[in-house]
DRENBABA-294305 format. One record per residue (C-alpha): residue in three letters; x, y, z. Coordinates in steps of 0.001 Angstrom, whole numbers, plus 524288, in hexadecimal, padded with zeros to 5 digits. Each point is the difference from the previous one (the first is absolute). Example, Ala and Ser with C-alpha at 12.3 -4.5 7.8 and 13.67 -1.06 7.14 Angstrom:
! residues 2
(rec "ALA",(8300C,7EE6C,81E78)) (rec "SER",(8055A,80D70,7FD6C)) 
//
This chain:
! residues 452
(rec "MET",(97550,D8452,595BB)) (rec "GLN",(7FF43,7FCF5,80FCA)) (rec "LYS",(7FD81,7F3D3,80311)) (rec "PRO",(7F65A,80153,80B06)) (rec "SER",(80257,7FBC6,80E84)) (rec "LEU",(7FC98,80009,80F2A)) (rec "PRO",(80A00,804C6,80B5E)) (rec "LYS",(803D3,7F76E,8071B)) (rec "GLY",(7F8A0,7F9F3,80A72)) (rec "THR",(7F370,803BD,7F978)) (rec "ARG",(7F72F,7F65C,7F8E4)) (rec "ASP",(7F3D3,7FF8B,7F719)) (rec "PHE",(7F3B3,7F689,803EF)) (rec "THR",(7FB4D,7F75D,7F584)) (rec "PRO",(7F134,7FDE6,801B4)) (rec "GLU",(8020C,7F163,8062D)) (rec "GLU",(80822,805BD,80A5D)) (rec "VAL",(7F6E4,80C00,8029F)) (rec "GLU",(7F6D9,7F554,80336)) (rec "LYS",(80912,7F8BA,808B6)) (rec "ARG",(80203,80B2D,807FB)) (rec "GLU",(7F306,80680,80277)) (rec "TYR",(7FCE7,7F16A,803CB)) (rec "ILE",(80949,80192,80A7C)) (rec "ILE",(7FB82,80D8E,8019D)) (rec "SER",(7F097,7FCBE,8015F)) (rec "ILE",(80466,7F4E6,80B6A)) (rec "LEU",(80901,809CB,80687)) (rec "LYS",(7F2ED,80A62,80020)) (rec "LYS",(7F695,7F7C5,80432)) (rec "TYR",(80999,7FC41,80D21)) (rec "PHE",(800AA,81080,80193)) (rec "HIS",(7F324,8005B,800BA)) (rec "LEU",(7FC91,7F415,80639)) (rec "PHE",(808C6,8064C,80AF9)) (rec "GLY",(7F9EA,80C85,8003A)) (rec "PHE",(80A5C,80862,7F763)) (rec "GLN",(7FB13,80B6E,7F854)) (rec "PRO",(80691,80371,7F238)) (rec "ILE",(80793,80C8A,7FF40)) (rec "GLU",(809C2,805A9,7F4B1)) (rec "THR",(80B0E,8086F,7FF07)) (rec "PRO",(8063B,805DF,7F5F1)) (rec "ALA",(80B3E,7FA0D,7F6B7)) (rec "PHE",(80845,80B48,80461)) (rec "GLU",(802DE,8075A,80DA6)) (rec "ASN",(80716,80C9D,8034F)) (rec "LEU",(80F58,7FBC9,800B2)) (rec "SER",(7FFBA,8059B,80D2A)) (rec "THR",(7F482,7F688,804B1)) (rec "LEU",(80698,7F33B,7FBB0)) (rec "THR",(80E10,8034D,8036A)) (rec "GLY",(80745,7FC0B,80E45)) (rec "LYS",(7F613,7F6A7,8033A)) (rec "TYR",(8065A,7F290,7F7B6)) (rec "GLY",(80DFE,800A9,80640)) (rec "GLU",(80B15,805E1,7F928)) (rec "GLU",(80145,7F601,7F524)) (rec "GLY",(7EDDC,800E6,7FCC7)) (rec "ASP",(80342,80F59,7FD69)) (rec "ARG",(80AA9,7FB2E,7F53A)) (rec "LEU",(7F52E,7F6B5,7FC6A)) (rec "ILE",(7F50B,80B90,7FC5A)) (rec "PHE",(7FD99,8030D,7F316)) (rec "LYS",(80100,80ED9,7FF24)) (rec "ILE",(7F5E1,8078B,7F606)) (rec "LEU",(809BC,80B01,7FA3A)) (rec "ASN",(7F6DE,80EBC,8011A)) (rec "SER",(7F926,80453,7F459)) (rec "GLY",(805F5,80A3C,7F579)) (rec "ASP",(80CEC,8036F,802FB)) (rec "PHE",(8033D,7F6BD,80BBA)) (rec "LEU",(80E32,80570,80002)) (rec "LYS",(7FE50,80D7F,80320)) (rec "LYS",(8027C,7FF65,80DBF)) (rec "VAL",(80BA7,7F934,7FF04)) (rec "LYS",(80CF5,80609,7FF38)) (rec "THR",(80C44,7FAA1,7F9BE)) (rec "GLU",(806D0,80088,80E82)) (rec "ASP",(7F624,7F8AF,805FD)) (rec "LEU",(80395,7F4D0,7F73D)) (rec "ASP",(80D9C,80226,80413)) (rec "ALA",(7FDB9,800B5,80EDD)) (rec "ASN",(7F5B7,7F3D3,80306)) (rec "PRO",(7F7CE,7FA49,7F332)) (rec "ALA",(7F76A,7FA68,80A40)) (rec "SER",(7FA3B,80D20,802FF)) (rec "VAL",(7FB6C,80196,7F1FD)) (rec "THR",(7F604,7F826,80359)) (rec "SER",(7F78C,80847,806E2)) (rec "LYS",(800B4,80AAC,7F556)) (rec "VAL",(7FBA5,7F941,7F3F5)) (rec "SER",(7F5C8,7F5CA,805D3)) (rec "ASP",(7F676,804C9,80B2D)) (rec "LYS",(7F739,7F1D9,7FD33)) (rec "ALA",(801CC,7F1E0,7FDBD)) (rec "LEU",(7F89F,7F34A,7FC4F)) (rec "ARG",(7FA62,7F8AF,80F5C)) (rec "TYR",(80AFA,7F6BB,803EF)) (rec "ASP",(7F620,7F74B,8071E)) (rec "LEU",(7F005,804BF,80424)) (rec "THR",(804B1,7FDBE,80EA2)) (rec "VAL",(8043E,80DAF,8005C)) (rec "PRO",(7F4B5,805DD,7F7F6)) (rec "PHE",(7F7F7,7FBD4,80904)) (rec "ALA",(80760,80687,80C55)) (rec "ARG",(7FE84,80B92,7F793)) (rec "TYR",(7F03B,7FE0E,7FC28)) (rec "VAL",(7FF65,7FD6F,80D2E)) (rec "VAL",(80576,80BD6,80432)) (rec "GLN",(7F625,808BD,7F695)) (rec "HIS",(7F409,7F917,801CE)) (rec "GLN",(7FFBA,7FD90,80F47)) (rec "HIS",(7F5B7,808BF,80302)) (rec "GLU",(7F7B5,7F665,7F5F8)) (rec "LEU",(80536,7F1B7,80574)) (rec "ASN",(7F7A5,7F7A1,80884)) (rec "LEU",(80A7F,7F917,807D7)) (rec "PRO",(8063B,7F602,80134)) (rec "PHE",(7FE8C,8029D,7F01E)) (rec "LYS",(802AB,7F1ED,7F89B)) (rec "ARG",(802AD,803FE,7F1FE)) (rec "PHE",(80796,7F9B2,7F418)) (rec "GLN",(80718,801EC,7F34B)) (rec "ILE",(80216,7FAB9,7F445)) (rec "GLN",(807ED,80891,7F91B)) (rec "PRO",(80ECF,8004B,7F6F8)) (rec "VAL",(80D20,8040A,807EB)) (rec "TRP",(80B15,8030E,7F984)) (rec "ARG",(80FC3,7FF46,803C4)) (rec "ALA",(80BF5,801F2,7FB10)) (rec "ASP",(8055A,7EF0D,8037E)) (rec "ARG",(808A3,7F85D,7F99A)) (rec "PRO",(7F774,7F7D3,7F5E1)) (rec "GLN",(7FFFB,7F26E,803A6)) (rec "LYS",(7F757,7F332,80058)) (rec "GLY",(7F35F,804E2,80772)) (rec "ARG",(8050D,80D45,80236)) (rec "PHE",(7FB63,80A3A,7F798)) (rec "ARG",(80161,80E82,7FEB0)) (rec "GLU",(7F15B,8031A,7FDAB)) (rec "PHE",(7F633,7F6F8,806B2)) (rec "TYR",(7F472,7FD79,80843)) (rec "GLN",(7FCFA,7FEF6,81013)) (rec "CYS",(7F2FD,7FACD,80599)) (rec "ASP",(8027D,8099D,80E2E)) (rec "ALA",(7F6A8,7FE08,80AC9)) (rec "ASP",(802DD,80908,80C66)) (rec "VAL",(7F75C,802C7,80C57)) (rec "VAL",(80239,80D7F,80727)) (rec "GLY",(7FAC6,804BE,80D5B)) (rec "SER",(80272,7F283,8079C)) (rec "THR",(80B51,7FB92,8065D)) (rec "SER",(7F8A8,7F28C,8026F)) (rec "LEU",(808EB,7F55A,7FDE8)) (rec "TRP",(7F135,7FACA,7FC29)) (rec "GLN",(805CF,805C5,7F314)) (rec "GLU",(80977,7F91F,7FE5C)) (rec "VAL",(7F994,7F2C5,802B7)) (rec "GLU",(7F624,8052F,7F4C3)) (rec "LEU",(80B3B,80351,7F6A1)) (rec "ILE",(80636,7F374,800A5)) (rec "GLN",(7F217,7F85D,7FE0E)) (rec "LEU",(7FEF9,806E3,7F475)) (rec "TYR",(80C03,7FD9E,7FA4E)) (rec "ASP",(7FD32,7F037,8038E)) (rec "ALA",(7F110,7FF0A,7F9ED)) (rec "ALA",(806BA,80996,7F4EE)) (rec "PHE",(80A26,7F580,7FC06)) (rec "THR",(7F7CE,7F569,803DE)) (rec "GLU",(7F4D5,80115,7F352)) (rec "LEU",(80D14,803BD,7F7D9)) (rec "LYS",(8020C,7F362,80510)) (rec "VAL",(810C2,80384,801F3)) (rec "PRO",(8060A,7FB1D,80B64)) (rec "VAL",(8081B,80B51,806EB)) (rec "GLU",(80570,80286,80C6D)) (rec "ILE",(7FC9B,80D89,808EC)) (rec "HIS",(80BE7,80418,803BF)) (rec "LEU",(7FE7A,808EA,80E5B)) (rec "ASN",(80A4D,807B1,80778)) (rec "ASN",(7FD80,80C71,8069E)) (rec "ARG",(80858,80BBE,7FF83)) (rec "LYS",(7FF36,80111,810AE)) (rec "VAL",(807A6,7F286,80035)) (rec "LEU",(808CF,807C1,7F85E)) (rec "SER",(80177,80BE6,805F8)) (rec "GLY",(802AF,7F659,80D62)) (rec "LEU",(809E3,7F84B,7F875)) (rec "ALA",(8080B,80D99,7FE44)) (rec "GLU",(7FE05,803ED,80D3E)) (rec "VAL",(80433,7F412,8059B)) (rec "ALA",(80C9F,8005A,7F7D3)) (rec "ASN",(8002B,80F4D,8029F)) (rec "ILE",(801A5,800C2,7F264)) (rec "GLN",(7F36A,809F1,7FD31)) (rec "ASP",(805CB,809E1,7F72B)) (rec "LYS",(80369,7F51D,7F793)) (rec "LEU",(7F350,7F9F8,80120)) (rec "ILE",(7FDE2,80180,7F0A7)) (rec "ASP",(80D3A,7FBDF,7FBDF)) (rec "PHE",(7FDC8,7F220,80A5A)) (rec "THR",(7F27D,7FEDF,7F985)) (rec "VAL",(801A4,8009A,7F10D)) (rec "ALA",(80DFE,7F702,8042C)) (rec "LEU",(7F626,7F700,807B5)) (rec "ASP",(7F5B4,7FDF4,7F300)) (rec "LYS",(80AE9,7FA11,7F7C1)) (rec "LEU",(801A6,7F505,80963)) (rec "ASP",(7F8B6,7F45C,7F818)) (rec "LYS",(807AE,80790,7F39F)) (rec "ILE",(80E63,7FF64,802A6)) (rec "GLY",(8000B,7F85A,80CFB)) (rec "LYS",(805B9,804DD,80DAD)) (rec "ASP",(80DFF,801B4,7FCA0)) (rec "LYS",(7FD38,80AED,7F576)) (rec "VAL",(7F5F5,80618,809A6)) (rec "VAL",(808F8,80074,80A88)) (rec "GLU",(80BA5,80606,7F6B7)) (rec "GLU",(7F468,80B68,7FBB4)) (rec "MET",(7FD77,8042F,80E47)) (rec "GLN",(80E98,7FFBF,801E0)) (rec "GLN",(8005C,808EA,7F469)) (rec "LYS",(7F756,80807,80433)) (rec "GLY",(805D3,804D3,80DA2)) (rec "ILE",(7F950,7F39D,80887)) (rec "SER",(809C3,7FC26,80969)) (rec "ASP",(800A6,7F05F,801A2)) (rec "ALA",(7FC51,80152,80EE6)) (rec "ALA",(7F30A,8049F,7FC20)) (rec "ILE",(8001F,7F5D2,7F688)) (rec "GLU",(80328,7F5BA,80A41)) (rec "LYS",(7F562,805B7,80683)) (rec "LEU",(7F6D2,7FCE3,7F476)) (rec "SER",(806A2,7F228,7FBA3)) (rec "PRO",(7F2F4,7F928,80696)) (rec "ILE",(7F526,805FE,7F44D)) (rec "PHE",(80914,7F855,7F52D)) (rec "GLU",(7FEFE,7F2A8,804C8)) (rec "ILE",(7F01D,801DF,804B9)) (rec "SER",(7F86F,7F74D,7F8DD)) (rec "GLY",(7F2D3,7F60A,80280)) (rec "ASP",(7F1C1,80231,7FECD)) (rec "PHE",(7F7CC,80ECC,803E7)) (rec "THR",(80001,7FD50,80ED8)) (rec "SER",(80D7A,7FB1E,800B1)) (rec "GLN",(806D2,80B54,7F966)) (rec "LEU",(7F8DC,80817,80875)) (rec "ASN",(80319,7FACE,80D69)) (rec "ASP",(80D1E,80031,7FC84)) (rec "LEU",(800ED,80C93,7FB64)) (rec "LYS",(7FA5E,80526,80F1E)) (rec "PRO",(80D77,7FDB2,8063A)) (rec "ILE",(806DF,8070A,7F6D2)) (rec "LEU",(7F5B6,80C31,7FFEF)) (rec "GLU",(7FF1E,7FF5E,80FD2)) (rec "ASN",(8059C,80CD8,802AA)) (rec "SER",(7F884,8076E,7F539)) (rec "GLU",(7F535,804C7,800FA)) (rec "ILE",(7FBA2,8028B,7F2D1)) (rec "GLY",(804D1,7F287,7FC0C)) (rec "GLN",(7F6C2,7FB94,8095A)) (rec "GLU",(7F355,8072D,7FACA)) (rec "GLY",(80529,7F9F7,7F211)) (rec "ILE",(80126,7F245,80576)) (rec "GLU",(7F289,801AF,80654)) (rec "GLU",(7F89F,80699,7F2B6)) (rec "LEU",(805FC,7F282,7FA89)) (rec "ALA",(7F82C,7F9E9,8089B)) (rec "PHE",(7F550,805C1,7FFAE)) (rec "ILE",(7FE2C,7FEE2,7F19C)) (rec "ALA",(80416,7F0CA,7FFA2)) (rec "ALA",(7F5F3,7FAF0,809B4)) (rec "HIS",(7F48E,808E3,7FA8E)) (rec "LEU",(80239,7FB4A,7F18E)) (rec "GLY",(7F640,7F46E,80265)) (rec "GLY",(807E7,7F725,7F725)) (rec "LEU",(8016E,804CF,7EFD3)) (rec "GLU",(7F911,7F91A,7F6C9)) (rec "SER",(80CBE,7FBB7,7F739)) (rec "ALA",(80BAB,80ABB,8022C)) (rec "GLU",(80AD7,7FCA4,80A70)) (rec "LEU",(804B1,8099F,80855)) (rec "VAL",(80DA1,8022B,803A2)) (rec "LEU",(8060A,80794,809BF)) (rec "ASN",(80C4D,80601,7F87A)) (rec "LEU",(8083F,80889,807BD)) (rec "THR",(80A4F,80385,7F5F3)) (rec "LEU",(7F2AE,806D5,7F978)) (rec "ALA",(803B6,80EA8,80075)) (rec "ARG",(7F8D6,805FA,7F238)) (rec "GLY",(7FAE0,80E6B,8021B)) (rec "LEU",(80771,803AD,80B32)) (rec "ASP",(7FEBE,80EA2,7FDF9)) (rec "TYR",(7EFAE,8021A,80303)) (rec "TYR",(7FC92,7F143,80561)) (rec "THR",(80064,7FEE3,80DCA)) (rec "GLY",(7F9A4,7F489,8042D)) (rec "ALA",(7FC50,7F466,7F9C6)) (rec "ILE",(805A1,7FC30,7F122)) (rec "LEU",(7FC7F,7F794,7F684)) (rec "GLU",(803B8,7F89E,7F3F9)) (rec "VAL",(7FB0C,7F559,7F985)) (rec "LYS",(805EC,7F4BA,7F7A0)) (rec "ALA",(7F8AC,7F690,7F7C4)) (rec "LYS",(805E5,7F1C3,801AF)) (rec "ASN",(8082F,7F88D,7F575)) (rec "VAL",(8047C,80B87,7F776)) (rec "ALA",(80A63,80661,80065)) (rec "MET",(7FA49,80D6F,7FFB9)) (rec "GLY",(8020E,80C8E,8090E)) (rec "SER",(7F5E7,80427,80887)) (rec "ILE",(7F1A3,8007E,7F945)) (rec "GLY",(7F974,80848,80C8D)) (rec "GLY",(80637,80796,80C1C)) (rec "GLY",(7FAD3,80B6F,809F5)) (rec "GLY",(80084,80356,80CC8)) (rec "ARG",(7FB7C,80A90,80968)) (rec "TYR",(80520,80DCD,7FDE7)) (rec "ASN",(7F9A6,8083B,80C49)) (rec "ASP",(8088C,80BE7,7FC27)) (rec "LEU",(7FDC5,80013,7F24F)) (rec "THR",(7F6A3,80B7F,8006D)) (rec "GLY",(80645,80762,808C7)) (rec "ILE",(80BE4,803AD,7F5E5)) (rec "PHE",(7F2CC,808EB,7F854)) (rec "GLY",(7FB03,8090E,80C63)) (rec "LEU",(7F7E9,7F375,80814)) (rec "LYS",(8039F,7FB1A,80B34)) (rec "ASP",(7FABD,7F47E,80643)) (rec "MET",(7FA44,7F896,7F2FC)) (rec "PRO",(80347,7F171,8036B)) (rec "GLY",(80004,7F6CD,7F21D)) (rec "VAL",(801E9,7F367,7FE2B)) (rec "GLY",(7FE97,7FA30,7F30E)) (rec "ILE",(80666,7F454,7F2D2)) (rec "SER",(802D6,7FFCC,7F1AF)) (rec "PHE",(7FD08,7F532,7F5B8)) (rec "GLY",(80938,7FF55,7F5FB)) (rec "LEU",(7F6F4,7FDB2,7F455)) (rec "ASP",(80C27,7FECC,7F600)) (rec "ARG",(806B6,7F6F8,807D4)) (rec "ILE",(7F389,7F5F0,8041F)) (rec "TYR",(7FDBE,800CF,7F12B)) (rec "LEU",(80C63,7F84B,7FD07)) (rec "VAL",(7FD3A,7F796,80B8A)) (rec "LEU",(7F2E9,7FCA8,7FA99)) (rec "GLU",(8089F,7FE8F,7F2F7)) (rec "GLU",(808F7,7F8D2,80464)) (rec "LEU",(7F85B,7F6BA,80836)) (rec "GLY",(7F54E,7FD34,7F53D)) (rec "LEU",(7F69C,805E8,80B0D)) (rec "PHE",(7F6E1,8077D,7F3DE)) (rec "PRO",(7F235,7FABB,800CD)) (rec "ASP",(7FE80,7F903,7F1F9)) (rec "ASN",(7F10F,80224,8001E)) (rec "GLU",(803CB,80E62,7F998)) (rec "GLN",(80295,7F874,7F313)) (rec "ASP",(7F524,7F779,800FF)) (rec "LYS",(7F493,80D13,7FD5E)) (rec "LEU",(7F7D4,8014A,7F684)) (rec "LYS",(8028D,809D4,7F46D)) (rec "VAL",(7F7B6,7FF24,7F2D1)) (rec "LEU",(804C0,804C1,7F2B7)) (rec "PHE",(7F604,8058F,7F906)) (rec "VAL",(8048E,7FE05,7EF67)) (rec "ASN",(7FCCB,80D67,7F935)) (rec "PHE",(7FB16,7FBE8,7F1DF)) (rec "GLY",(7FC4D,80EE5,7FB1C)) (rec "LEU",(7F517,80ACC,805A3)) (rec "GLU",(7F41F,7F8F8,7FF25)) (rec "GLU",(806E5,7F304,80638)) (rec "ALA",(807B1,80795,80B40)) (rec "SER",(7F368,8084C,80551)) (rec "ALA",(7F6F4,7F2C3,7FF82)) (rec "SER",(80EAE,7FB08,809AA)) (rec "MET",(7FF8A,80C5B,808CD)) (rec "LYS",(7F3CB,7FEAF,804D9)) (rec "VAL",(80321,7F154,80340)) (rec "VAL",(80DDE,805FD,8079A)) (rec "ARG",(7F9B6,80A47,80788)) (rec "LYS",(7F635,7F53C,80777)) (rec "LEU",(80B9A,7F7F0,802BD)) (rec "ARG",(8060D,80A91,80545)) (rec "GLN",(7F435,80384,8095A)) (rec "ASN",(8017A,7F2F2,80152)) (rec "GLY",(80D4C,8014C,80594)) (rec "ILE",(8063D,7F82E,7F47D)) (rec "LEU",(80D43,80648,7FB52)) (rec "ALA",(7FBE9,8026C,7EFB0)) (rec "GLU",(805D6,80626,7F530)) (rec "MET",(7FC7F,80193,7F266)) (rec "TYR",(80C23,80089,7F5CD)) (rec "PRO",(7FF9A,80EE7,7FD8D)) (rec "GLU",(8013A,7FCA0,7F01F)) (rec "ASP",(7FB18,7F88B,7F5E4)) (rec "ALA",(80DD5,7F9B4,7FC90)) (rec "LYS",(80383,7F260,7FAEB)) (rec "MET",(7FA03,7F47A,80A14)) (rec "LYS",(80D61,7FD19,800C1)) (rec "LYS",(8031B,80AE1,80624)) (rec "GLN",(7F5F9,7FFB4,8087E)) (rec "PHE",(801A6,7F415,80568)) (rec "LYS",(810B6,802ED,802AA)) (rec "TYR",(7FAC7,80D4F,809A2)) (rec "ALA",(7F6F9,7F63A,80684)) (rec "ASP",(80C19,7F5DC,8017A)) (rec "ARG",(8091B,80782,80373)) (rec "GLY",(7F754,80745,80827)) (rec "GLY",(7FAEF,7F564,80908)) (rec "PHE",(7F141,7FFD0,7FC83)) (rec "THR",(7FADC,7F2AA,80569)) (rec "HIS",(7F43A,8005C,7F448)) (rec "VAL",(7FCB6,8050C,7F1F7)) (rec "VAL",(7F2B5,805AE,7FE8F)) (rec "THR",(7FD27,801D5,7EFCF)) (rec "ILE",(7F25D,8052D,7FBC6)) (rec "GLY",(7FF00,800D0,7F1E3)) (rec "THR",(7F665,80334,7F5E7)) (rec "GLU",(7F898,7F3C6,80262)) (rec "GLU",(80001,800E8,80D1F)) (rec "ILE",(7FA0E,80D01,8004E)) (rec "LYS",(7F3CD,7FA3A,7F90F)) (rec "SER",(800FE,7F56A,8092C)) (rec "GLU",(8039E,80558,80C6B)) (rec "THR",(80AB9,7F80C,80495)) (rec "LEU",(80D2E,7FF55,80046)) (rec "SER",(80C98,7F6D1,7FD60)) (rec "LEU",(805DA,7FF96,80D41)) (rec "LYS",(80F7B,7F9D4,7FDCF)) (rec "ASP",(808D7,7FA80,80D39)) (rec "MET",(80D99,803AF,7FCBD)) (rec "LYS",(80453,7F625,80A5F)) (rec "THR",(7FAEF,7F3E0,7F922)) (rec "GLY",(7FA1C,8061A,7F391)) (rec "GLU",(7F027,7FB54,802D1)) (rec "GLN",(7F81D,80757,7F968)) (rec "GLU",(7F22B,8003A,80110)) (rec "THR",(7F526,80940,7FABD)) (rec "LEU",(7F851,80631,80B83)) (rec "PRO",(7F170,8081A,7FF8C)) (rec "GLN",(80580,80CBA,80344)) (rec "GLY",(7F843,80256,80CB9)) (rec "THR",(80623,7F4C3,80477)) (rec "LEU",(80E73,803E4,7FF9A)) (rec "VAL",(7FFB5,806F2,80DD6)) (rec "ASN",(7FBBF,7F22C,808D2)) (rec "THR",(80802,7F7DB,7F4FB)) (rec "LEU",(80C60,80540,80415)) (rec "ASN",(7FD77,80385,80D5D)) (rec "SER",(7FE31,7F0EA,8006E)) (rec "ILE",(80D16,7FCC1,7FB53)) 
//
C-alpha cells in the first residue's frame, strides 16, 4: 500500500492555521478597501505564451508547465529531442500555472480595457506556483496578495502604496523596513559607467552586496565582463550610507551627468517628501535593490521584517511598459505584493497572533437520544441566531466520548438536556475551564453566555 505524501514545497493547513491565515487576509482586505482597491480574480493557469519572457531567464525556468491533454507527445519527433530538448516544451505544453499575479493582471487589463474606469485600482488574493527549491519561507505553492493601480503616472500612487504597507503592518504589529530604490537610478549608474549593455548583470551582482560583500560583488561583475574602470567609477555607491536624505545627497554628484539618473533621484525625493510620516514602518533607501528589472521601470519596493531572519515579506514597483507586451501601449502601472506565507511565519515567530480567538464561546450539546436531541437542537438554533457557535454531538454515544470530543475541540462550555430538564425546561451548563456547573432555565442561556 502506498504511503500518502505531499509534493515538496506544498502544505496542508489545519483549521487553526487557516483561521490565522484568514486573520491576516482580513486585515489586508480591510486596508485594500480603505485605500480604494477593488477585488478581481484570474484563472489558476494561463497560456504559456502569456507568462514566458516576462520574468527573465531564471523566472522562465521556474514556471510550472502543464502537459497538453491526451497524447501530448504526438507533435514530438525523436530528432527534436536530439537537436534541442528545450524546444520540445512548446510542443507538449501550451498552458502553465501562474507564476505571480502581476502578469495575469496586465493580461486582464488589456482584455478588459474598455470596461475599466481609469485609473483602475485592483487587489487580488490568490495562490501562485513556482518550481523553486523549497526552504524556510519559500514554497512552491503560496499565496500573493497584490494591490495595483493602472492608468496613472502620478507619483502619489507610490506614496499611497507605501502608506498602505505601513497601515497594514502597523495593525499586524509587525515592525518593518520598507526598502525603496528606482530603476532609473540603476540605469543612470550603468550609463555613467558606460555599461548600459550589462545593466542586468550589473544590478544582479549589486543586489547581492548585503549577502556576499563588496569583494565578491566586484568579482562577479568582473566575471560578467564589466571592466575594472567601470567598477572604479561605480565604487562610491558601495560606501554610501546614512539616512534617506543623506544617501540621496551623496548620490547626486555620482549621477550628475545622467539625465535618467537625475530623474530617478527626483522621484525618490518626491516620494520621501510626501509620505507625511509613517505610523510604524521605517523607509530605507536601498541602492542595491534591483528586483524585477525585466518589467519595473521606476520605483522598486521591498519590505523586510525587523528582528526576524526572513526574506522579503512584500515587494513591488512601477511597471509602465508591462501591458505593452500584450499590445496595449502607454498604460502606466504600479503595484505591491504582500507575501502571506512569510507574514504568517513572522507573526508566528514573534508571537503576534491575537489570543482572543481562543476565548470565543464554543458550546457543545450532549446527545442522550432522539427526544433529548430534538430539545437540544431547538436551543442550539437560538444560540446560532444570536451569533454564538454551538453544536450538538451527532450520536448518542457514551458521555466520556462526548466530553472527550468537547475537550479536544476546544469547546468552552457543555450543555446537557436530559429527560428531567425537558420537563422543567431547564438545562445544565458546564464551564470546561473551571469545571463549574449550574442549572438554568433554557430561555436564559443566550443572556448567560453573552454575559461571560
